[in-house]
Phi, psi and omega in degrees: 000133180289161180298322182293317180290324177296319178297319180295318179296320179294316182296337178294332181259321186220131180286156176302317182298316180292319180298313180296316180301314182290321177301316182294327174294317177302315181294318177301315180297318180297312181294319179299316181290329174297323177292318178298319179297321178295317179295322179296314180295335178273004177078016183269347182243127176267143184093202185255158172234123184239116187268147178261024182301121181100350183246001189298324182295313180295318183291310182294324181296329175288311184300321184288341180270354177272156183242163170303134184101341174285172178247133179227123179237091185284167177250187191294333182255026186253038177301321180295316178294322177302313182292325177294330181274354175119358176296150183248156175296325180299311181291330176298310179297319181298323180286314180295325185264002173075030179287140178290345183271356181282171182298333178261005177056029178076008183275334184221143189264170171036254193283347184270058181232155178177180176223082187305326181295343179256010180082006181257102191272139175288134187289139169265130187293328184300124186300131179088347188294334182286341181295304178296332177297313181292321177300316178297320179295321178293324176295321178297318177299320180297316180297332179275358179084013180278138180233166177075013181264139174243140173246130184232142173211169187229159180204157175266175181298323180295327181294342179286354178265000183270156179297323181298326178299308184291318180293317180293318180292322178297315179298319180298319182290317181297318182272353179053046179280155181280066180265135170246114181250118182257123176257119174267099180278086184265017170080349180220135168263093196057257181250007182267118181288162184306319185292345174258002185254321178210152185259346180291157183293323182219148176297340177298333180296334181290340182272339187301318183291344181258355181070036182259136178293141183239138175234133176250133179230156173278107187293348178257001180251108184300320178302312183294322178296315180296316181293314182292316179291324177298318178295318181293316180295318179297318180298317178295318183292331182270009176096015182279003181078188184296144181235129179254126180243127181244123177244127179272121179215177169234127173298122188269000178222178178292174180306320175212178181294346177277353190251125184276357176061029182292344181277357182299130172286110187299337179295335181295337180295342180269357181280151180303327182284359181270359180294155175278115184297328180291315178296321179295319179292322178295319177297322179294322177300317179294319179298320180283344185078022184268333178197137181272168177298326179294320178294317179297320178295321178296320177297317180301314181296323177298313181292322179300315180295318180298316185283329173299316181293319180296317180298318179296320178297313184292327179296343178266355182278157184287144172269160179295141177259111183304331183285337183252344184288134180282336182063019171297157177299148181297344180276354177299151185307319184289340185241011186303149183316130173091344185290326184231032186240042181292000000 
């Protein structure tokens, strides 16, 4: 297929503008997380660092299809989706480095950050727990008479074995709320491989009993992720009830930076889902003639310089002082989101 015909076929599903925008978010997330990993190894970050390497296409494709007023509850590897939804590198560094100026005021680390008043929910670590939270939030919107709202959250393959997953999905289906649930099937629940995690042939089988629509996407193909997530979000927004999206990927790093990933079955590296989605998207950009390798490298260097400067800035910011902190809830008027987070 010629480059021109391939470009035309791609544009029929995904515009050049959307593809480029999402790719740059993926690249920003990758570079930012590389900086976070470096800070962690240098002893500058307390707690864990969990990278989304290999998951950026699926994550960012969800975030870019959401609108202001929607609800987004990301999981631990959703830095790309967070940034697509409006999270900033500055607040990311402030949270990981414990700055008092961050959205969590230095009280909670890394992944447990958000701005609930803006529909950006702080993650609950318990697997599956965000599903009933988002379902409840969508019901609240319904009771207030709000329409056209979508609530989205993400989960890994291991999380589909938890009670919260089944209870939350069942409630979503019964109430027909506009939930988009993305499953990143990254082949491992921490160190437990799929064949020890579930017995069904496909994770899509878990949705059948609940009457939930299922979409399958190639998690390493940005075009397919954008097209599939766009279809799912539109269906939920138009009254189609909950939508389940399953993306096949391979986690390309350990569970966290503390994990050496020695349990990885090396044969999985030869599977199609083991490709690096960022590298694949960059190759597609060159094939389409939309961006050269030199341009992508220039963007990477730009983000590296920006994030080096931001990290240095945040390291000079004050940490919370337990003796002076009131410990009021973050929802108190004096501490409400955005009031002290310049």
